[in-house]
C-alpha positions as MATLAB code, in Angstrom:
seq = 'MNTRILRTELKRSVAPWAGAVVLASALAFLYLVDAAWGRGTTAWTAQWTSMALWTRGLLFYLWPLAVGLGALQGLRDHRSRMTELLTTTPRPARHRAAALAGATALTLASAFALLVLVGGVQVFANTAYTHLGWLPISLVGALSLVAGAVLGMGAGRALPSVLTPPLLAMGAFVFTALMHMSLGRTETITEAEVPGTEPNRLSLLSPTVEEVRDAFVTLSAPVHAGQTIWLLGLAATGFALLAAATPRGRLLALAPVLAGAATALLVLPSDPRRMYVVDEAAAELVCDGPVCVTATHRDRLADLAGPGKEALRLLHGALGDRAPVSLREDTAVLPEGSMPRWSRETVLIDFDEGTLATAKGEELTWALIAEGLVPGCAPVGWSSYGIEDVARTVAVGWVHGDLESVPGTAPVKLDQRDADEAHAVWKALDALPRAEQLARIDAMRAAALSCEGDTLDALSGGASR';
ca = [
     -70.812 -165.826 -201.958;
     -73.175 -167.501 -204.585;
     -77.293 -168.113 -204.154;
     -76.618 -171.913 -203.865;
     -74.536 -171.197 -200.755;
     -76.727 -168.365 -199.313;
     -79.651 -171.086 -199.772;
     -77.775 -173.558 -197.795;
     -76.805 -171.191 -195.028;
     -80.220 -170.172 -194.671;
     -81.504 -173.628 -194.282;
     -79.002 -174.922 -191.723;
     -78.209 -171.846 -189.537;
     -80.425 -169.869 -187.242;
     -80.530 -166.578 -189.257;
     -84.048 -167.132 -190.409;
     -85.339 -167.683 -186.965;
     -83.005 -164.727 -186.124;
     -84.968 -161.897 -188.657;
     -88.398 -163.831 -187.511;
     -87.946 -163.133 -183.484;
     -86.842 -159.438 -184.285;
     -89.420 -158.659 -186.631;
     -92.208 -160.671 -184.016;
     -91.078 -158.982 -181.016;
     -90.359 -155.112 -182.300;
     -94.194 -155.648 -183.789;
     -95.348 -156.619 -180.306;
     -93.867 -154.089 -178.777;
     -95.202 -151.131 -181.046;
     -98.708 -152.759 -181.085;
     -99.489 -154.501 -177.910;
     -97.586 -152.281 -175.462;
     -99.503 -148.498 -174.634;
     -96.344 -145.817 -174.572;
     -95.714 -142.992 -176.071;
     -94.762 -144.000 -179.580;
     -98.529 -144.906 -180.101;
    -100.043 -141.332 -179.104;
    -100.081 -137.575 -180.307;
     -98.171 -136.174 -183.379;
     -94.812 -138.100 -182.564;
     -96.586 -141.508 -183.010;
     -94.635 -144.326 -184.910;
     -97.022 -144.083 -187.721;
     -97.708 -140.334 -187.356;
     -94.537 -139.400 -189.220;
     -91.903 -140.642 -191.444;
     -88.949 -139.243 -188.737;
     -90.947 -140.102 -185.795;
     -91.231 -143.725 -187.428;
     -87.888 -143.908 -188.085;
     -86.508 -142.795 -184.755;
     -89.087 -144.849 -183.000;
     -88.206 -148.048 -184.806;
     -85.007 -147.039 -183.895;
     -85.529 -146.879 -180.058;
     -86.514 -150.497 -180.026;
     -82.688 -151.041 -180.917;
     -82.430 -150.666 -176.770;
     -83.231 -154.486 -176.768;
     -83.299 -155.791 -180.287;
     -79.803 -154.745 -180.569;
     -78.467 -157.498 -177.022;
     -80.711 -159.761 -179.146;
     -79.167 -159.680 -182.285;
     -75.684 -159.814 -180.475;
     -76.392 -162.960 -178.642;
     -78.538 -164.751 -181.534;
     -75.134 -164.173 -183.623;
     -73.178 -165.377 -181.065;
     -75.337 -168.745 -180.789;
     -74.548 -168.778 -184.682;
     -71.143 -168.662 -183.991;
     -71.187 -171.553 -182.035;
     -72.319 -174.036 -184.818;
     -68.914 -175.178 -185.889;
     -67.785 -176.018 -182.147;
     -71.270 -177.686 -181.571;
     -70.816 -180.034 -184.770;
     -67.280 -180.535 -183.961;
     -66.099 -179.401 -187.372;
     -63.808 -177.107 -186.542;
     -60.412 -179.102 -187.147;
     -62.004 -180.389 -190.365;
     -62.870 -177.083 -191.711;
     -59.108 -175.904 -191.227;
     -58.055 -178.668 -193.342;
     -60.306 -177.771 -196.447;
     -58.534 -175.356 -199.189;
     -61.578 -173.004 -199.077;
     -60.443 -169.811 -196.932;
     -61.393 -169.143 -193.718;
     -62.957 -165.744 -194.934;
     -65.198 -167.511 -197.316;
     -66.780 -169.619 -195.042;
     -67.012 -166.630 -192.554;
     -68.669 -164.305 -195.437;
     -71.376 -167.130 -196.112;
     -72.364 -167.489 -192.410;
     -72.376 -163.414 -191.891;
     -74.038 -162.931 -194.936;
     -76.868 -165.421 -194.007;
     -77.892 -163.573 -190.991;
     -77.080 -160.062 -192.391;
     -79.696 -160.508 -194.743;
     -82.369 -161.898 -192.279;
     -81.997 -159.199 -189.806;
     -81.787 -156.361 -192.514;
     -84.855 -157.973 -194.130;
     -86.662 -157.837 -190.831;
     -85.937 -154.604 -189.724;
     -86.822 -153.374 -193.576;
     -90.239 -155.273 -192.934;
     -90.854 -153.233 -189.602;
     -89.970 -149.990 -191.297;
     -92.343 -150.898 -193.958;
     -95.209 -151.847 -191.730;
     -94.916 -147.710 -190.124;
     -94.013 -146.324 -193.801;
     -97.339 -147.812 -195.099;
     -99.416 -146.239 -192.126;
     -97.482 -143.212 -192.231;
     -98.224 -142.665 -195.755;
    -101.797 -142.915 -194.931;
    -101.600 -140.689 -192.152;
     -99.385 -137.388 -193.272;
     -99.315 -135.438 -196.443;
     -95.618 -134.393 -195.390;
     -93.545 -137.020 -197.494;
     -89.852 -137.026 -197.399;
     -86.379 -138.818 -197.657;
     -84.563 -137.267 -194.295;
     -85.646 -140.247 -191.991;
     -83.851 -142.989 -194.149;
     -80.331 -142.467 -192.672;
     -81.972 -142.819 -189.437;
     -83.795 -146.555 -190.349;
     -79.861 -147.438 -192.621;
     -77.691 -146.824 -189.820;
     -80.610 -148.815 -187.489;
     -80.369 -151.967 -190.175;
     -76.878 -151.960 -189.517;
     -76.925 -151.560 -185.980;
     -78.544 -155.363 -186.173;
     -76.261 -156.337 -188.876;
     -72.862 -155.140 -187.064;
     -74.043 -156.812 -183.490;
     -75.143 -160.151 -185.009;
     -71.886 -160.412 -186.728;
     -69.886 -159.097 -183.628;
     -71.720 -161.923 -181.679;
     -70.564 -164.915 -184.277;
     -66.623 -163.616 -184.311;
     -67.026 -163.411 -180.415;
     -69.126 -166.875 -180.122;
     -66.560 -168.496 -182.415;
     -63.216 -166.971 -180.810;
     -65.021 -168.178 -177.086;
     -66.591 -171.199 -177.833;
     -68.585 -171.748 -174.743;
     -72.772 -172.290 -173.836;
     -72.580 -169.498 -171.693;
     -71.148 -166.978 -174.316;
     -74.571 -165.995 -176.262;
     -76.276 -165.232 -172.794;
     -73.359 -163.263 -171.271;
     -73.035 -161.179 -174.714;
     -76.282 -160.503 -175.131;
     -76.633 -159.511 -171.499;
     -73.417 -157.600 -171.749;
     -74.968 -155.786 -174.780;
     -77.700 -154.773 -172.892;
     -75.854 -153.439 -169.966;
     -74.044 -151.346 -172.826;
     -77.028 -149.883 -174.267;
     -78.499 -149.282 -170.743;
     -75.241 -147.263 -169.548;
     -75.455 -145.238 -172.594;
     -78.217 -143.695 -171.590;
     -78.836 -143.974 -167.984;
     -75.204 -142.695 -167.068;
     -72.079 -142.963 -168.740;
     -74.039 -141.697 -171.877;
     -75.727 -138.705 -169.898;
     -74.053 -135.567 -168.677;
     -75.775 -133.902 -165.509;
     -77.617 -130.339 -165.923;
     -79.284 -127.908 -163.686;
     -82.076 -125.919 -165.868;
     -82.532 -121.768 -165.677;
     -85.438 -123.302 -163.506;
     -83.017 -125.059 -161.213;
     -84.242 -128.434 -162.131;
     -81.222 -131.088 -162.198;
     -81.684 -133.372 -165.205;
     -79.341 -134.795 -167.941;
     -78.550 -134.401 -171.363;
     -76.973 -136.742 -174.016;
     -73.023 -136.859 -174.188;
     -70.808 -138.139 -177.222;
     -70.676 -141.633 -175.634;
     -74.398 -142.260 -176.009;
     -74.356 -141.972 -179.438;
     -72.274 -145.102 -179.791;
     -75.440 -146.977 -178.528;
     -77.519 -147.849 -181.229;
     -80.783 -146.737 -179.761;
     -82.062 -143.178 -179.621;
     -83.628 -140.683 -177.467;
     -87.326 -141.001 -176.687;
     -89.226 -138.598 -179.576;
     -90.693 -135.437 -177.863;
     -91.032 -133.493 -181.371;
     -92.053 -134.661 -184.591;
     -89.694 -132.193 -186.967;
     -86.592 -133.286 -184.573;
     -84.066 -135.537 -186.291;
     -80.502 -136.953 -185.813;
     -77.714 -134.455 -187.610;
     -75.286 -135.616 -190.414;
     -72.190 -135.847 -188.221;
     -74.269 -138.367 -186.125;
     -75.211 -140.442 -188.798;
     -71.618 -140.413 -190.169;
     -69.920 -141.196 -186.737;
     -72.159 -143.919 -186.128;
     -71.716 -145.691 -189.247;
     -67.787 -145.280 -188.857;
     -68.169 -146.802 -185.565;
     -70.669 -149.738 -186.913;
     -68.445 -150.566 -189.468;
     -65.293 -151.059 -187.180;
     -67.617 -153.477 -184.840;
     -68.556 -155.597 -188.022;
     -65.006 -155.806 -189.111;
     -63.981 -156.991 -185.910;
     -66.666 -159.622 -185.774;
     -66.008 -160.724 -189.348;
     -61.996 -160.698 -188.401;
     -62.626 -162.338 -185.150;
     -64.645 -165.158 -187.093;
     -62.407 -165.958 -190.318;
     -59.395 -165.826 -187.614;
     -57.798 -169.039 -187.067;
     -54.454 -168.222 -184.149;
     -54.215 -166.266 -181.045;
     -52.394 -163.407 -183.236;
     -55.407 -163.212 -185.555;
     -57.659 -162.822 -182.969;
     -55.952 -160.263 -181.185;
     -54.921 -157.978 -184.326;
     -59.350 -158.438 -185.063;
     -59.687 -155.807 -182.381;
     -58.017 -153.183 -184.144;
     -60.566 -152.534 -186.247;
     -63.192 -151.726 -183.725;
     -61.010 -149.388 -181.521;
     -59.707 -147.442 -184.595;
     -63.836 -147.347 -185.358;
     -64.353 -145.829 -181.856;
     -61.473 -143.567 -182.186;
     -62.569 -142.102 -185.150;
     -66.387 -141.786 -184.646;
     -65.765 -140.167 -181.002;
     -63.548 -137.523 -183.585;
     -66.934 -137.341 -185.682;
     -69.859 -137.496 -183.321;
     -70.568 -133.604 -182.312;
     -70.442 -133.386 -178.561;
     -72.976 -130.079 -177.977;
     -76.284 -131.716 -177.502;
     -77.731 -129.230 -180.148;
     -75.738 -130.755 -182.760;
     -76.883 -134.318 -181.596;
     -80.780 -133.729 -182.420;
     -81.495 -130.680 -184.348;
     -84.662 -129.203 -186.172;
     -84.984 -130.578 -189.489;
     -85.669 -127.299 -191.486;
     -87.686 -128.449 -194.174;
     -90.134 -130.068 -191.922;
     -90.517 -127.006 -189.519;
     -90.807 -124.707 -192.444;
     -93.926 -122.939 -191.570;
     -97.360 -123.293 -193.997;
     -99.848 -120.235 -193.372;
    -103.509 -118.935 -194.005;
    -103.639 -115.430 -193.144;
    -102.239 -115.259 -189.333;
    -102.406 -118.933 -188.733;
     -99.300 -121.116 -189.403;
     -98.180 -124.567 -188.989;
     -95.336 -126.535 -189.997;
     -94.805 -128.539 -193.104;
     -95.146 -131.433 -190.963;
     -98.531 -130.713 -189.733;
    -100.001 -129.204 -193.244;
    -102.582 -131.288 -193.163;
    -104.064 -129.868 -189.615;
    -104.234 -126.307 -190.986;
    -107.532 -126.737 -192.885;
    -109.187 -127.211 -189.379;
    -107.198 -124.720 -187.329;
    -107.445 -121.916 -189.709;
    -111.046 -120.914 -188.907;
    -110.779 -121.609 -185.018;
    -107.481 -119.589 -184.801;
    -108.564 -116.632 -186.824;
    -111.676 -116.217 -184.542;
    -109.724 -116.775 -181.596;
    -107.418 -114.129 -182.204;
    -110.712 -111.612 -182.837;
    -112.275 -112.105 -179.928;
    -108.485 -111.578 -177.823;
    -108.540 -108.902 -179.871;
    -112.059 -107.323 -178.995;
    -111.088 -108.380 -175.528;
    -107.395 -107.030 -174.970;
    -107.345 -104.474 -177.517;
    -104.097 -103.734 -178.954;
    -102.427 -105.889 -176.245;
    -103.920 -108.835 -177.754;
    -101.683 -111.100 -180.017;
    -102.082 -110.775 -183.870;
    -100.621 -114.068 -185.061;
    -101.169 -118.086 -183.604;
     -98.512 -120.698 -185.221;
     -97.156 -124.100 -183.909;
     -93.984 -123.844 -181.624;
     -91.021 -124.990 -183.281;
     -88.639 -124.216 -180.245;
     -87.210 -127.155 -179.199;
     -85.997 -126.781 -175.646;
     -83.818 -128.878 -173.161;
     -86.209 -131.253 -171.047;
     -86.521 -129.540 -167.683;
     -85.839 -125.833 -169.087;
     -88.662 -123.019 -169.018;
     -90.727 -122.814 -172.125;
     -90.561 -119.154 -173.657;
     -93.902 -117.451 -175.025;
     -94.514 -114.457 -177.143;
     -97.080 -111.452 -176.534;
     -97.323 -110.989 -179.986;
     -98.012 -114.556 -181.067;
     -99.902 -117.440 -179.606;
     -97.891 -120.544 -179.795;
     -99.495 -123.838 -179.662;
     -98.378 -127.703 -179.431;
    -100.742 -130.126 -180.883;
    -100.153 -132.623 -178.431;
    -101.274 -130.242 -175.550;
    -104.606 -130.588 -173.172;
    -107.502 -129.982 -175.441;
    -105.939 -129.038 -178.713;
    -104.889 -132.549 -179.112;
    -108.468 -133.319 -179.406;
    -110.443 -130.396 -179.818;
    -112.674 -128.924 -182.981;
    -114.705 -126.070 -184.127;
    -115.864 -123.706 -181.219;
    -114.213 -125.915 -178.575;
    -111.118 -125.544 -180.566;
    -111.426 -122.024 -180.729;
    -111.717 -121.293 -176.910;
    -108.883 -123.991 -176.137;
    -106.448 -121.688 -178.527;
    -107.991 -117.986 -176.593;
    -106.958 -120.029 -173.369;
    -103.328 -121.080 -174.907;
    -102.994 -116.891 -175.680;
    -104.231 -115.827 -171.850;
    -102.368 -118.637 -170.114;
     -99.530 -120.884 -171.836;
     -98.535 -123.029 -169.557;
     -95.092 -122.585 -167.351;
     -94.317 -126.207 -166.705;
     -90.576 -127.117 -167.413;
     -90.502 -129.070 -170.755;
     -91.276 -132.500 -170.555;
     -93.434 -131.977 -166.933;
     -97.133 -131.738 -166.720;
     -98.929 -129.590 -164.205;
    -102.235 -128.886 -163.103;
    -103.738 -126.565 -160.381;
    -103.320 -122.769 -160.335;
    -102.886 -122.312 -164.047;
    -105.651 -124.148 -164.536;
    -108.170 -122.074 -162.455;
    -106.609 -119.136 -163.852;
    -107.051 -119.706 -167.581;
    -110.440 -121.199 -166.738;
    -111.661 -117.847 -165.638;
    -109.837 -115.732 -167.564;
    -111.282 -117.645 -170.489;
    -114.985 -116.850 -168.998;
    -113.877 -113.308 -168.709;
    -113.184 -113.246 -172.663;
    -116.904 -115.425 -173.220;
    -118.493 -113.049 -170.671;
    -119.954 -116.429 -168.462;
    -117.906 -118.881 -167.157;
    -120.283 -121.502 -167.146;
    -120.918 -122.069 -170.676;
    -117.532 -121.998 -172.136;
    -117.406 -125.049 -174.539;
    -115.410 -127.812 -173.749;
    -113.359 -126.151 -170.945;
    -113.495 -126.249 -167.220;
    -114.393 -125.658 -164.532;
    -116.302 -129.065 -165.107;
    -112.960 -130.486 -165.809;
    -111.347 -128.993 -162.447;
    -111.649 -130.874 -159.501;
    -114.243 -129.933 -156.716;
    -111.956 -127.288 -154.739;
    -110.348 -125.795 -157.914;
    -113.961 -125.470 -159.384;
    -115.068 -123.527 -156.165;
    -112.036 -121.353 -156.322;
    -112.759 -120.522 -159.991;
    -116.171 -119.205 -159.419;
    -114.804 -117.373 -156.084;
    -112.076 -115.579 -158.687;
    -114.598 -114.845 -161.045;
    -117.576 -113.551 -159.314;
    -114.744 -111.400 -157.662;
    -113.548 -110.326 -161.232;
    -116.782 -109.949 -162.794;
    -117.860 -107.373 -159.936;
    -115.167 -104.943 -160.731;
    -115.220 -102.053 -162.929;
    -113.740 -103.075 -166.469;
    -110.480 -101.037 -166.396;
    -109.955 -102.603 -163.356;
    -110.724 -106.188 -164.774;
    -108.378 -105.323 -167.943;
    -105.481 -104.567 -165.899;
    -105.885 -107.846 -163.728;
    -105.647 -109.964 -166.800;
    -102.881 -107.913 -168.337;
    -101.022 -108.749 -165.010;
    -101.835 -112.439 -165.472;
    -100.659 -112.188 -168.924;
     -97.832 -111.029 -167.693;
     -97.054 -113.677 -165.534;
     -97.862 -116.200 -167.529;
     -95.945 -115.363 -170.610;
     -92.560 -114.818 -168.385;
     -93.172 -117.451 -166.544;
     -92.719 -115.397 -163.221;
     -95.318 -115.050 -160.541;
     -98.389 -116.629 -159.499;
    -101.250 -116.045 -162.621;
    -103.749 -116.751 -160.273;
    -102.387 -114.514 -157.549;
    -102.431 -111.467 -160.254;
    -106.084 -112.376 -161.649;
    -107.424 -112.153 -157.679;
    -105.695 -108.782 -156.693;
    -103.254 -110.732 -154.575;
    -106.069 -112.597 -152.451;
    -106.335 -115.680 -153.916;
    -104.379 -117.909 -151.705;
];
């Protein structure tokens, strides 16, 4: 296909409009909708992998849109009543199909590339960690749009009806929804007896991805390979339908998508832990003495090192040999609904949790002490408030020596009932001999670190509730 033919197709087809709609709607979602992609360390403008995964996540609705627009493009010859005329020309049907598909593929791929470029410019300004591990995620995303549009064009040519584009778009949307809500999910029960679901192999046939929860989690190489095979099968079937002129040719056109699906299911991993994996390079620890962060967040080490060392010093002064000796960013990736795993020797932190997201200086020091004394025991993906916050407030006040003047912490952030309870537990604890105080703090920490038992009950000697 030469450039003259391509320019002609771009002028007289809906291809440019398809690219414009995809780009404009994607940017509108990202900038106008207040959602998880705009917050925290996993924001779409914070890290390269997060940016790639969030833009892939938009394919939940962009892919059906591409399929529907492709079907509209495929109806062009039927609408102009040129089908019979074109079949009499000596030019092979595959050449006309290539011109039609090429123009749409170019505009959709360019639109997705511009979307990634917009995010990439902001990521480059926001992080010191650069890598190319995100590139396959985005390339497969662009291929998804191209394959969906070509499949839509082929279906529009094979089923020339005004109802074909909306029905195909709706069918594609239902497909992506089912892959992420029922057919592509396996029901599970976590060790905390919390019901949940996890993705299975079928979910990977959808062009979209799971919500981003960790900045250093990425898709594995088998996932990229399997999805590429599947999408190439879709594109080949769409192109074959676009070029087919007989019922037999249209039937044979289904072979690539069936072969692609069968091959992809053999390549795609069945274990969820081999689908979304930790990027070892991104999760590699960068340390300043006993304080460590991942390479992804190395630019935060300078602000964390001083408060982190001070927090460890204060904890050692309060707890003695039982105090943690290091502090590092938590790199464990656990299924949603499972219980967190804490260490007695190391304070594990998540920059998106609580006051750690915004605290600095002395306020950060006391937030880190709180994490070391009473780490949260809410199941992964859940939030908690109540007993743990009261126990954490009292414990930090015990280290500080005064409940009221701890920088940036509760009880001012507790509701009135919990604030009153924190004061009552604090007074009772402060009235005890030092040895008894330390015993109760140890019991509280044991309950918090194991996520077994009531931390406030342990702190108050069994009389909290």
